[in-house]
C-alpha positions as CSV (number, residue, x, y, z in Angstrom):
1,X,-0.6,2.5,4.1
2,X,-0.4,3.9,0.6
3,X,2.9,3.8,-1.3
4,X,4.0,7.4,-0.6
5,X,6.7,7.5,-3.2
6,X,4.5,9.5,-5.5
7,X,2.1,11.3,-3.2
8,X,2.5,14.4,-5.4
9,X,3.4,12.5,-8.6
10,X,2.2,14.0,-11.8
11,X,2.4,11.4,-14.6
12,X,3.2,12.8,-18.1
13,X,2.0,10.4,-20.7
14,X,-0.7,10.3,-23.3
15,X,-0.2,6.9,-24.6
16,X,-3.3,4.9,-25.4
17,X,-3.1,1.2,-26.3
18,X,-6.1,-1.0,-26.8
19,X,-5.3,-4.6,-26.3
20,X,-7.7,-7.0,-28.0
21,X,-6.9,-10.1,-26.0
22,X,-9.2,-10.7,-23.0
23,X,-7.5,-12.6,-20.1
24,X,-9.5,-14.5,-17.6
25,X,-8.0,-14.7,-14.1
26,X,-9.7,-17.3,-11.9
27,X,-9.1,-17.8,-8.2
28,X,-10.8,-18.2,-4.9
29,X,-9.5,-16.0,-2.0
30,X,-8.6,-18.2,1.0
31,X,-7.9,-17.4,4.6
32,X,-4.7,-19.5,4.5
33,X,-3.4,-20.4,1.1
34,X,-1.7,-23.7,0.5
35,X,1.2,-24.2,-1.9
36,X,0.5,-25.9,-5.2
37,X,3.6,-28.1,-5.0
38,X,4.5,-28.3,-1.3
39,X,2.8,-28.3,2.0
40,X,3.5,-24.5,2.5
41,X,0.7,-22.2,3.7
42,X,0.7,-18.4,3.3
43,X,-1.1,-15.7,5.2
44,X,-0.7,-12.0,6.2
45,X,1.0,-11.1,9.4
46,X,-1.8,-9.4,11.4
47,X,-1.1,-5.7,11.8
48,X,-4.4,-4.0,10.9
49,X,-5.1,-1.7,7.9
50,X,-2.7,1.2,7.9
51,X,-3.4,2.3,4.3
52,X,-5.5,4.8,2.4
53,X,-8.9,3.4,1.6
54,X,-10.2,5.6,-1.2
55,X,-13.7,4.3,-1.8
56,X,-16.5,2.2,-0.4
57,X,-19.4,0.8,-2.5
58,X,-22.6,-0.7,-1.1
59,X,-25.0,-2.6,-3.4
60,X,-28.6,-1.3,-3.3
61,X,-30.2,-4.7,-3.7
62,X,-28.3,-6.8,-1.1
63,X,-27.7,-6.1,2.6
64,X,-24.0,-6.2,3.6
65,X,-22.6,-6.5,0.1
66,X,-19.8,-4.0,0.3
67,X,-16.5,-3.4,-1.5
68,X,-13.5,-1.1,-0.9
69,X,-10.7,0.1,-3.1
70,X,-7.3,1.2,-1.8
71,X,-4.6,3.4,-3.3
72,X,-1.9,0.7,-3.4
73,X,-3.3,-2.5,-1.9
74,X,-5.9,-3.7,-4.3
75,X,-9.6,-4.3,-3.8
76,X,-11.6,-6.1,-1.1
77,X,-15.1,-7.4,-0.4
78,X,-16.8,-7.4,3.1
79,X,-17.6,-10.7,4.8
80,X,-20.3,-9.6,7.3
81,X,-20.4,-13.1,8.9
82,X,-16.8,-13.0,10.1
83,X,-16.4,-9.2,10.2
84,X,-13.4,-9.3,7.8
85,X,-12.3,-8.1,4.4
86,X,-11.6,-10.6,1.6
87,X,-8.8,-9.5,-0.7
88,X,-10.0,-9.8,-4.3
89,X,-6.9,-9.0,-6.4
90,X,-4.1,-11.0,-4.8
91,X,-3.8,-13.1,-7.9
92,X,-1.8,-10.4,-9.7
93,X,1.8,-11.3,-10.1
94,X,4.9,-9.0,-9.8
95,X,4.7,-8.1,-13.5
96,X,1.2,-7.0,-12.8
97,X,1.9,-5.0,-9.7
98,X,0.6,-1.8,-11.2
99,X,-2.9,-3.4,-11.0
100,X,-2.8,-3.2,-7.2
101,X,-3.7,0.6,-7.5
102,X,-7.4,1.2,-7.1
103,X,-8.4,3.8,-9.6
104,X,-12.1,3.1,-9.5
105,X,-14.8,0.5,-8.8
106,X,-18.4,0.3,-10.0
107,X,-21.3,-2.0,-9.2
108,X,-24.1,-3.1,-11.5
109,X,-27.1,-1.9,-9.5
110,X,-29.3,-4.5,-11.3
111,X,-27.1,-7.5,-10.6
112,X,-25.4,-8.0,-7.2
113,X,-22.9,-10.5,-8.8
114,X,-21.3,-8.0,-11.2
115,X,-18.5,-5.7,-10.3
116,X,-16.0,-3.7,-12.3
117,X,-12.6,-2.4,-11.2
118,X,-10.2,0.1,-12.8
119,X,-6.8,-1.0,-11.8
120,X,-3.5,1.0,-12.0
121,X,-1.2,2.7,-9.5
122,X,0.7,5.2,-11.7
123,X,0.3,6.9,-15.0
124,X,4.0,7.1,-15.8
125,X,5.4,5.2,-18.8
126,X,7.6,3.1,-16.4
127,X,4.6,1.7,-14.6
128,X,2.8,0.3,-17.6
129,X,-0.9,0.9,-18.5
130,X,-3.8,0.3,-16.2
131,X,-6.9,-1.6,-17.3
132,X,-10.5,-2.5,-16.3
133,X,-11.5,-5.9,-15.1
134,X,-15.0,-7.4,-14.8
135,X,-16.3,-10.0,-12.4
136,X,-19.6,-11.9,-12.6
137,X,-19.0,-13.7,-9.3
138,X,-18.4,-10.8,-6.8
139,X,-14.7,-10.7,-7.4
140,X,-13.8,-14.4,-7.1
141,X,-12.7,-14.4,-10.8
142,X,-11.8,-11.5,-13.1
143,X,-11.9,-11.0,-16.9
144,X,-9.5,-8.3,-18.3
145,X,-11.4,-6.0,-20.6
146,X,-10.2,-4.5,-23.9
147,X,-9.2,-1.2,-22.5
148,X,-5.7,-0.1,-21.5
149,X,-5.0,3.4,-20.3
150,X,-2.7,5.2,-17.9
151,X,-4.3,5.1,-14.4
152,X,-3.2,6.6,-11.1
153,X,-4.9,5.0,-8.1
154,X,-2.0,6.1,-6.0
155,X,-1.5,9.6,-7.5
156,X,-2.8,13.0,-6.7
157,X,-6.5,13.6,-5.9
158,X,-7.1,9.8,-5.6
159,X,-9.8,10.5,-3.0
160,X,-12.1,12.1,-5.7
161,X,-14.8,10.0,-7.3
162,X,-16.3,8.2,-8.9
163,X,-14.6,7.6,-12.3
164,X,-16.4,4.4,-13.2
165,X,-20.2,4.1,-13.5
166,X,-22.8,1.6,-14.8
167,X,-26.1,3.0,-16.3
168,X,-28.9,1.9,-13.9
169,X,-31.4,1.7,-16.8
170,X,-29.1,-0.3,-19.1
171,X,-26.3,-2.3,-17.5
172,X,-24.5,-2.7,-20.8
173,X,-23.6,1.0,-20.8
174,X,-20.5,1.9,-18.7
175,X,-18.5,5.1,-18.6
176,X,-14.9,5.5,-17.4
177,X,-13.4,8.9,-16.8
178,X,-9.6,8.8,-17.3
179,X,-6.9,11.0,-15.9
180,X,-5.2,11.7,-19.2
181,X,-7.2,10.4,-22.1
182,X,-10.8,11.7,-21.7
183,X,-14.1,9.9,-21.3
184,X,-14.6,6.3,-22.4
185,X,-17.7,4.3,-23.0
186,X,-18.8,0.7,-23.4
187,X,-22.2,-0.3,-24.8
188,X,-21.8,-4.0,-24.4
189,X,-21.1,-4.7,-20.8
190,X,-17.4,-3.9,-21.1
191,X,-16.6,-6.2,-24.1
192,X,-15.5,-3.2,-26.2
193,X,-14.7,0.4,-25.5
194,X,-14.4,3.6,-27.4
195,X,-13.5,7.2,-26.6
196,X,-16.4,9.6,-26.3
197,X,-15.4,12.2,-28.9
198,X,-18.4,14.4,-28.2
199,X,-17.3,15.2,-24.7
200,X,-15.8,18.7,-24.7
201,X,-13.1,17.8,-22.2
202,X,-10.9,20.5,-20.7
203,X,-10.1,18.9,-17.3
204,X,-7.0,19.5,-15.3
205,X,-4.1,17.4,-16.4
206,X,-3.3,14.3,-14.3
207,X,-6.7,14.4,-12.6
208,X,-9.0,14.4,-15.7
209,X,-12.6,13.3,-15.5
210,X,-12.9,12.5,-11.8
211,X,-16.5,11.7,-11.4
212,X,-19.6,10.2,-13.3
213,X,-23.0,10.1,-11.7
214,X,-26.1,8.5,-13.4
215,X,-29.6,9.8,-12.3
216,X,-31.4,6.7,-11.0
217,X,-34.8,8.2,-11.6
218,X,-34.5,9.8,-15.0
219,X,-33.3,7.6,-17.9
220,X,-30.5,9.1,-19.9
221,X,-29.5,11.8,-17.4
222,X,-25.8,11.6,-16.4
223,X,-23.3,14.1,-15.0
224,X,-19.5,14.2,-15.4
225,X,-16.9,16.1,-13.4
226,X,-14.2,17.5,-15.6
227,X,-11.9,18.5,-12.8
228,X,-10.7,22.1,-13.1
229,X,-13.3,22.9,-15.7
230,X,-16.7,22.1,-14.3
231,X,-19.7,19.7,-14.4
232,X,-21.1,18.5,-17.7
233,X,-24.6,17.1,-18.2
234,X,-26.0,14.7,-20.8
235,X,-29.7,13.9,-21.3
236,X,-29.2,11.2,-23.9
237,X,-27.0,8.7,-22.0
238,X,-23.8,10.4,-22.9
239,X,-24.3,11.0,-26.7
240,X,-24.1,14.7,-26.3
241,X,-22.8,16.9,-23.4
242,X,-23.2,20.4,-22.2
243,X,-21.5,22.3,-19.3
244,X,-23.8,23.3,-16.5
245,X,-23.6,27.1,-16.3
246,X,-22.2,28.4,-13.1
247,X,-20.9,25.0,-11.9
248,X,-17.9,25.0,-9.6
249,X,-14.7,24.2,-11.5
250,X,-12.7,22.1,-9.0
251,X,-15.3,19.6,-7.9
252,X,-14.4,16.8,-5.5
253,X,-17.5,14.7,-5.4
254,X,-21.2,14.7,-6.5
255,X,-24.3,13.1,-5.1
256,X,-27.9,13.1,-6.4
257,X,-31.0,13.3,-4.2
258,X,-34.3,11.9,-5.4
259,X,-33.3,12.4,-9.0
260,X,-33.9,16.2,-8.8
261,X,-31.1,17.8,-6.7
262,X,-27.4,17.6,-7.3
263,X,-25.1,18.2,-4.3
264,X,-21.5,19.0,-4.9
265,X,-18.4,19.4,-2.8
266,X,-15.6,21.4,-4.2
267,X,-12.5,23.5,-3.2
268,X,-14.7,26.5,-2.4
269,X,-17.3,24.8,-0.3
270,X,-20.5,22.9,-0.8
271,X,-23.1,23.7,-3.5
272,X,-26.6,22.6,-4.4
273,X,-28.1,22.5,-7.9
274,X,-31.9,22.5,-8.1
275,X,-34.3,23.9,-10.7
276,X,-31.3,25.0,-12.8
277,X,-30.0,27.2,-10.0
278,X,-26.8,26.9,-7.9
279,X,-26.9,27.8,-4.3
280,X,-24.1,27.8,-1.6
281,X,-24.8,25.6,1.3
282,X,-21.4,25.5,2.9
283,X,-21.5,25.2,6.7
284,X,-20.8,28.6,8.3
285,X,-17.3,29.0,9.8
286,X,-16.0,25.9,7.9
287,X,-12.3,25.5,8.5
288,X,-11.4,24.0,5.1
289,X,-12.9,22.6,2.0
290,X,-15.0,19.4,1.8
291,X,-14.7,16.2,-0.1
292,X,-16.9,13.2,0.9
293,X,-20.6,13.6,0.5
294,X,-23.6,11.2,0.8
295,X,-27.4,11.5,0.5
296,X,-29.7,9.2,2.6
297,X,-31.5,7.0,0.0
298,X,-34.5,7.1,2.3
299,X,-34.5,10.8,2.9
300,X,-33.4,13.3,0.2
301,X,-32.9,16.0,2.7
302,X,-30.6,14.0,4.9
303,X,-27.0,14.8,4.0
304,X,-23.5,14.1,5.3
305,X,-20.4,16.0,4.2
306,X,-16.8,15.7,5.4
307,X,-13.7,17.9,5.4
308,X,-11.2,16.9,2.8
309,X,-8.2,16.8,5.1
310,X,-7.1,16.1,8.6
311,X,-8.2,18.9,11.1
312,X,-6.9,18.9,14.6
313,X,-9.7,18.1,17.0
314,X,-10.6,16.3,20.2
315,X,-14.1,15.1,20.1
316,X,-15.5,16.8,17.0
317,X,-14.8,15.3,13.6
318,X,-14.9,16.8,10.2
319,X,-18.3,15.2,9.7
320,X,-21.3,17.5,9.2
321,X,-24.9,16.4,9.1
322,X,-28.0,18.2,7.7
323,X,-31.6,17.0,7.8
324,X,-33.0,19.9,5.8
325,X,-31.2,19.7,2.5
326,X,-28.2,21.7,3.6
327,X,-30.0,24.7,5.1
328,X,-28.4,24.1,8.5
329,X,-25.6,21.8,9.6
330,X,-24.6,20.0,12.8
331,X,-20.9,19.0,13.3
332,X,-20.9,15.4,14.7
333,X,-19.2,14.2,17.8
334,X,-18.1,10.6,18.0
335,X,-17.3,7.7,20.3
336,X,-14.8,5.1,19.1
337,X,-14.8,1.3,19.5
338,X,-11.3,0.4,18.3
339,X,-10.7,-3.1,17.0
340,X,-7.0,-2.7,16.4
341,X,-5.0,-2.6,19.7
342,X,-2.2,-0.2,18.6
343,X,-4.3,2.4,16.9
344,X,-4.5,5.9,18.6
345,X,-7.9,7.6,18.5
346,X,-6.5,10.3,16.4
347,X,-6.5,8.0,13.4
348,X,-10.3,8.3,13.1
349,X,-11.6,10.5,10.3
350,X,-8.2,11.4,9.1
351,X,-8.3,12.5,5.4
352,X,-11.7,10.9,4.8
353,X,-12.2,9.9,1.2
354,X,-15.7,8.6,1.2
355,X,-18.8,8.5,3.4
356,X,-21.9,6.5,2.5
357,X,-25.3,5.8,3.9
358,X,-26.1,2.1,3.9
359,X,-29.0,1.5,1.5
360,X,-30.3,-1.5,3.3
361,X,-29.7,-0.6,7.0
362,X,-31.3,2.7,8.1
363,X,-29.0,4.7,10.4
364,X,-25.8,2.8,9.3
365,X,-23.1,4.9,7.7
366,X,-19.7,3.8,6.4
367,X,-16.6,5.9,5.9
368,X,-13.1,5.4,4.6
369,X,-10.0,7.3,5.4
370,X,-6.2,7.4,5.5
371,X,-6.0,4.3,7.7
372,X,-9.1,2.1,7.5
373,X,-12.8,1.5,6.9
374,X,-15.3,2.5,9.7
375,X,-19.0,2.2,10.3
376,X,-21.6,3.3,12.8
377,X,-25.1,1.8,13.2
378,X,-26.7,5.0,14.3
379,X,-25.5,8.2,12.6
380,X,-28.4,10.1,14.2
381,X,-27.1,9.6,17.7
382,X,-25.6,12.6,19.5
383,X,-22.3,10.9,19.5
384,X,-22.3,7.9,17.1
385,X,-20.2,4.9,18.0
386,X,-17.7,4.1,15.2
387,X,-15.9,0.8,14.8
388,X,-13.0,-0.1,12.6
389,X,-13.0,-3.7,11.4
390,X,-9.6,-4.3,9.8
391,X,-9.4,-8.1,9.8
392,X,-8.2,-9.2,6.4
393,X,-7.2,-5.6,5.3
394,X,-3.4,-5.3,5.4
395,X,-2.0,-2.5,3.4
396,X,1.3,-1.3,4.9
397,X,4.4,-0.6,2.9
398,X,7.5,-2.3,4.4
399,X,11.1,-1.1,4.4
400,X,12.8,-3.6,6.7
401,X,12.3,-6.9,8.5
402,X,14.4,-8.7,11.1
403,X,14.0,-12.2,12.6
404,X,16.5,-12.6,15.4
405,X,17.6,-16.0,16.7
406,X,16.0,-15.3,20.0
407,X,13.2,-13.1,21.3
408,X,10.4,-12.0,18.9
409,X,10.0,-14.0,15.7
410,X,9.6,-10.8,13.7
411,X,10.2,-7.1,13.9
412,X,9.1,-4.8,11.0
413,X,10.0,-1.4,9.8
414,X,7.3,0.3,7.7
415,X,6.2,3.5,6.1
416,X,4.0,6.0,8.0
417,X,3.4,3.7,10.9
418,X,7.0,3.4,12.2
419,X,7.3,-0.3,12.8
420,X,6.3,-3.2,15.1
421,X,7.6,-5.8,17.4
422,X,5.4,-8.8,16.7
423,X,6.0,-10.4,20.1
424,X,2.4,-11.4,20.5
425,X,2.5,-13.7,17.5
426,X,1.9,-13.4,13.8
427,X,-1.9,-13.7,13.9
428,X,-2.4,-11.2,16.7
429,X,-2.4,-7.4,16.3
430,X,0.8,-5.9,17.9
431,X,0.1,-4.1,21.2
432,X,1.9,-1.0,20.1
433,X,4.1,0.6,17.5
434,X,7.8,0.9,18.0
435,X,7.2,4.4,19.3
436,X,5.1,3.4,22.2
437,X,4.3,5.4,25.3
438,X,8.0,5.7,26.4
439,X,9.8,5.3,23.2
440,X,10.7,7.6,20.3
441,X,8.1,7.6,17.5
442,X,9.1,7.8,13.8
443,X,7.0,8.2,10.7
444,X,9.1,5.6,8.9
445,X,11.6,3.0,9.9
446,X,14.0,2.3,7.0
447,X,16.5,-0.1,8.6
448,X,16.6,-2.7,11.3
449,X,19.5,-4.7,12.7
450,X,20.6,-6.7,15.7
451,X,23.9,-7.9,17.2
452,X,24.4,-11.6,16.5
453,X,26.1,-12.4,19.8
454,X,23.3,-10.6,21.8
455,X,20.1,-10.4,19.7
456,X,18.3,-8.4,22.4
457,X,20.5,-5.5,21.3
458,X,18.7,-3.9,18.3
459,X,18.9,-0.7,16.2
460,X,16.5,1.0,14.0
461,X,16.9,4.1,11.8
462,X,14.3,6.3,10.2
463,X,12.5,9.6,10.8
464,X,9.8,11.9,9.6
465,X,9.3,12.9,6.0
466,X,6.7,15.5,7.0
467,X,9.2,17.7,8.8
468,X,12.5,16.3,7.4
469,X,13.9,15.1,10.7
470,X,15.8,11.8,10.8
471,X,17.6,9.8,13.5
472,X,17.6,6.3,15.0
473,X,17.1,4.4,18.3
474,X,18.6,1.4,20.1
475,X,17.0,-1.2,22.2
476,X,18.5,-3.5,24.9
477,X,15.4,-5.6,25.5
478,X,14.6,-7.2,22.1
479,X,12.7,-4.2,20.8
480,X,10.2,-3.7,23.6
481,X,11.5,-0.3,24.4
482,X,13.8,2.1,22.5
483,X,16.2,4.9,23.3
484,X,16.7,7.7,20.7
485,X,20.3,8.4,19.5
486,X,22.0,11.1,21.6
487,X,23.0,12.8,18.3
488,X,22.6,12.3,14.6
489,X,23.9,14.5,11.7
490,X,21.3,17.1,10.6
491,X,19.7,16.9,7.1
492,X,20.9,13.2,6.8
493,X,18.5,10.4,5.9
494,X,19.7,7.0,7.1
495,X,18.6,4.2,4.8
496,X,20.2,1.0,6.0
497,X,22.1,0.0,9.1
498,X,24.4,-2.8,10.4
499,X,25.4,-3.7,13.9
500,X,28.6,-5.4,14.9
501,X,28.2,-9.1,15.7
502,X,30.0,-8.7,19.0
503,X,29.8,-5.0,19.9
504,X,26.3,-3.4,19.9
505,X,27.8,0.1,20.2
506,X,29.5,-0.3,16.8
507,X,27.0,0.6,14.1
508,X,27.4,1.6,10.5
509,X,24.7,3.4,8.5
510,X,24.4,4.2,4.8
511,X,22.8,7.5,4.1
512,X,21.0,9.2,1.2
513,X,23.5,10.4,-1.4
514,X,26.2,10.8,1.2
515,X,29.3,9.1,2.6
516,X,28.3,6.3,5.0
517,X,28.7,7.0,8.7
518,X,29.6,5.0,11.9
519,X,29.4,5.2,15.6
520,X,31.4,3.4,18.2
521,X,29.4,4.5,21.2
522,X,25.8,3.6,20.3
523,X,24.9,6.8,18.6
524,X,26.5,9.4,20.9
525,X,28.7,10.6,18.2
526,X,29.2,9.8,14.5
527,X,32.1,9.9,11.9
528,X,32.4,9.3,8.2
529,X,33.4,5.9,6.8
530,X,36.2,6.0,4.2
531,X,36.5,3.9,1.1
532,X,32.8,3.6,0.2
533,X,30.8,5.4,-2.5
534,X,28.0,7.7,-1.6
535,X,24.7,6.1,-0.7
536,X,21.7,5.7,-3.0
537,X,18.7,8.0,-3.4
538,X,16.0,7.7,-0.8
539,X,14.0,7.4,1.3
540,X,12.1,5.1,-1.0
541,X,14.9,2.6,-1.3
542,X,14.8,-1.2,-0.8
543,X,18.3,-2.5,-1.6
544,X,20.3,-4.2,1.1
545,X,23.9,-3.4,0.2
546,X,25.4,-3.4,3.8
547,X,25.8,-6.3,6.2
548,X,27.8,-7.3,9.2
549,X,29.7,-10.5,9.4
550,X,27.8,-12.7,11.9
551,X,30.9,-14.0,13.6
552,X,33.7,-11.4,13.4
553,X,32.5,-8.2,15.1
554,X,35.0,-6.1,13.2
555,X,34.0,-7.3,9.7
556,X,31.4,-5.6,7.4
557,X,30.6,-5.9,3.7
558,X,29.1,-3.6,1.2
559,X,28.1,-4.0,-2.4
560,X,27.7,-1.3,-5.1
561,X,28.1,-1.1,-8.9
562,X,29.6,-4.6,-9.4
563,X,32.1,-4.2,-6.6
564,X,32.2,-5.8,-3.1
565,X,33.8,-3.8,-0.4
566,X,35.2,-5.2,2.8
567,X,36.2,-3.8,6.2
568,X,38.1,-5.6,8.9
569,X,38.6,-2.6,11.3
570,X,35.0,-2.1,12.5
571,X,33.9,-0.1,9.5
572,X,36.4,2.7,9.9
573,X,37.5,2.1,6.3
574,X,36.6,-0.2,3.4
575,X,38.5,-1.5,0.4
576,X,37.4,-3.3,-2.8
577,X,38.1,-7.0,-2.6
578,X,36.1,-8.1,-5.7
579,X,35.4,-6.0,-8.8
580,X,34.3,-8.8,-11.1
581,X,30.6,-9.0,-10.1
582,X,27.7,-7.8,-12.4
583,X,26.5,-4.3,-11.7
584,X,22.9,-4.3,-10.4
585,X,21.0,-1.6,-8.4
586,X,18.4,-4.1,-7.0
587,X,20.8,-6.2,-4.8
588,X,20.7,-7.9,-1.4
589,X,23.7,-8.9,0.7
590,X,23.6,-11.4,3.6
591,X,25.9,-13.4,5.9
592,X,25.6,-16.7,7.7
593,X,25.6,-17.1,11.6
594,X,28.6,-18.8,13.2
595,X,30.4,-18.9,9.9
596,X,33.3,-16.5,9.2
597,X,33.3,-15.1,5.7
598,X,30.3,-16.8,4.2
599,X,28.6,-14.1,2.1
600,X,25.5,-14.4,-0.2
601,X,24.6,-11.8,-2.8
602,X,21.5,-11.6,-5.0
603,X,21.6,-9.5,-8.2
604,X,18.1,-9.8,-9.6
605,X,18.3,-11.0,-13.2
606,X,22.0,-11.6,-12.8
607,X,21.3,-14.4,-10.4
608,X,22.5,-15.5,-6.9
609,X,26.1,-15.8,-5.6
610,X,27.9,-17.3,-2.7
611,X,31.3,-16.7,-1.2
612,X,33.1,-18.7,1.4
613,X,36.2,-16.4,1.7
614,X,34.7,-13.1,2.7
615,X,33.9,-12.1,-0.9
616,X,37.2,-12.5,-2.5
617,X,35.7,-15.1,-4.8
618,X,32.0,-15.8,-5.6
619,X,30.4,-18.8,-7.2
620,X,27.1,-18.3,-9.0
621,X,24.4,-20.7,-7.9
622,X,23.3,-22.8,-10.9
623,X,19.7,-22.9,-12.0
624,X,18.9,-19.5,-10.4
625,X,17.9,-17.3,-13.4
626,X,16.5,-14.5,-11.3
627,X,17.1,-13.6,-7.7
628,X,14.7,-10.8,-6.9
629,X,14.7,-11.5,-3.1
630,X,16.2,-14.1,-1.0
631,X,16.6,-15.1,2.7
632,X,18.6,-17.5,4.9
633,X,17.0,-19.2,7.9
634,X,17.2,-22.0,10.4
635,X,18.4,-25.3,9.1
636,X,16.2,-28.4,9.1
637,X,16.7,-30.8,12.0
638,X,19.9,-32.7,11.8
639,X,21.5,-30.3,9.3
640,X,23.9,-27.3,9.7
641,X,23.1,-25.9,6.2
642,X,20.9,-22.8,6.5
643,X,17.6,-23.0,4.7
644,X,17.7,-20.9,1.5
645,X,14.6,-19.1,0.2
646,X,14.2,-17.4,-3.1
647,X,11.6,-15.1,-4.7
648,X,12.7,-15.4,-8.3
649,X,13.1,-17.8,-11.2
650,X,14.6,-21.3,-11.3
651,X,15.5,-22.9,-14.6
652,X,12.9,-25.6,-15.5
653,X,10.6,-24.5,-12.7
654,X,9.6,-21.0,-13.8
655,X,9.0,-18.0,-11.5
656,X,7.8,-18.2,-8.0
657,X,8.8,-18.8,-4.4
658,X,11.4,-21.6,-3.7
659,X,13.3,-23.3,-0.9
660,X,16.6,-25.1,-1.0
661,X,18.2,-27.1,1.8
662,X,21.4,-27.9,0.0
663,X,22.7,-24.4,-0.8
664,X,20.9,-24.2,-4.1
665,X,21.6,-27.6,-5.7
666,X,18.0,-28.6,-5.6
667,X,14.8,-26.6,-5.0
668,X,11.1,-27.1,-4.2
669,X,8.3,-24.6,-5.0
670,X,6.7,-23.2,-1.9
671,X,4.5,-20.7,-3.6
672,X,0.7,-20.8,-3.9
673,X,-0.6,-20.4,-7.4
674,X,-3.4,-18.1,-6.5
675,X,-1.4,-15.9,-4.1
676,X,1.9,-15.0,-5.8
677,X,2.6,-12.1,-3.5
678,X,2.9,-9.8,-6.5
679,X,2.4,-6.3,-5.0
680,X,6.0,-5.2,-5.4
681,X,7.6,-7.4,-2.7
682,X,10.6,-5.5,-1.4
683,X,12.1,-7.4,1.6
684,X,12.5,-11.1,2.5
685,X,13.7,-12.6,5.8
686,X,13.5,-16.1,7.3
687,X,13.3,-17.2,10.9
688,X,16.4,-18.4,12.7
689,X,14.2,-19.8,15.5
690,X,11.7,-21.9,13.5
691,X,12.7,-24.0,10.5
692,X,10.6,-23.3,7.4
693,X,9.2,-19.9,8.5
694,X,9.8,-17.1,6.0
695,X,8.5,-13.5,5.7
696,X,8.0,-11.2,2.7
697,X,7.2,-7.5,2.9
698,X,5.4,-5.7,0.2
699,X,4.6,-2.3,-1.2
700,X,1.0,-2.1,-0.1
701,X,-0.2,-5.6,1.1
702,X,1.6,-5.6,4.4
703,X,3.7,-8.6,5.3
704,X,3.2,-12.3,4.4
705,X,4.5,-15.3,6.2
706,X,4.8,-18.8,4.9
707,X,5.4,-22.0,6.8
708,X,5.1,-25.7,6.2
């Protein structure tokens, strides 16, 4: 699901930089991507959607040619033959991770092969600038255009639209409405761009010009939504602009009917603009405001509108239908045909962002919401049947992964969807979330751990950001069922957790900006740990500073600020045993099974380190110039040396994904050139059951697995 770190973020930058260099990015999306320099193959772990799909786009000339944009997981194209979504922007590397935010998408209505995307997650200076890409082959390859602006595909009001539009009478003319820097125009198919100085912009900061609509029947007529100020109209293809008198100020979306009538959803309801007159057509007794709107291309009086937020309901949705131009409305019922096994029916129509009539298939309607893309083939039925086809669309944000030496190959802790036990396999949707029918359900799972001597004993910590309640749960059956802690300190957010190698009741947790805590009775009671600094900020935290020794059940390690801390009394107290390490906030600490005192530590641009005496001394691994993520896993046949995996940089080999079978003396590249896993990868683990199998969690593209 969307990266929730900045759900209410308001970027504060007015920087504009126009970059003259055009960059061509060429790749072909594959089902299973092979490594360029080894026999490795990479694919997504099948989970099923789980992220905010903020727009759907259907080409008027070709049946089943559809695209979606997401707030933090990139862009996709529909494959109607296989009922799956094809990722189109997985080529972006870690340094380009901001481009995974979908600010806008536009189709050339005269050419089915041409598509534009405005890509950028955040407007903040720290994120870098967004940009616009153009494809002439339906998203298989992209050309970066000469426009660089702050964009916020994962920021406030990201469900509004549409900011990017191509003139149907002249495909060379393109408009982009930015959040912070006004209206921009290209007159040569995106080759060059300039700011439209004639637009009298007074939009709300951080939302900006949120929508542009061309009239498909009247050449030169175009509308622009300056959010917070109102709707402007141009009759000369954007040369001059005038505000429409009486227009709503906080407009969400606009839709044109037959070139004569403008329908608008806004924070006060639904309005209709015809013959220079505004009229209120809001359904009576509406419970909230509306966002998504669509006009049937075959019937200008046939409309659909949708509530702009989740409304508690049983059978009724927030979808309203009118067949008389908004004079009367019918609230639609629904029947669901779920394609993802673990999804509850309540996910349907939650925070719908867009709804669209299919221009080539009468009766078919598509909608996108907080979790997925849905469509029905008969919107006119009394209770339309809606299906969610999520194959290929993986958008969850991960917090933690675990791959025990027995039981399930993978367990995952994620944002908004709690987490999963992937006991059915990596290519099959999980049967349920962690919080199944008889187990506690969290919004987020931040930390996962197991006891090395008995891997069926597991712990997870997390909670609910929406009501600020946090706790944890233990499992005695490999994560099939869970029991909530008997107690947990109030107003405490647990971020990471470690379980003793020999005593599953002995658990240590680091907490947000507070002294770490421990329990010796499986969560019945808790006490503070002495000798450690306060924990980091959270909950959006991905460091791994705490780990249990995998042989000695009383030994734990902790890294912070260039110091390694050690406990040999079950975590009751820690002491500094090494203060000569580089200081790095992005760090990962891991230990080795059946080996007492072998500790590995990654310190991002400071490299990778190994200790064989419990952290008293560390040796830096040569050739590793950057250790962003790393993992240890099962040794190859005939060896006792764990396989070592690295997401980082090796001297002489560049940046990428690597594997070493000799503790870092030599490396092979296991990455795939066209799938660098660049959407802010945040956690890496390897299998202790199957040699070569490695997992990488991301900040909006779910979980990848690679294997030879």
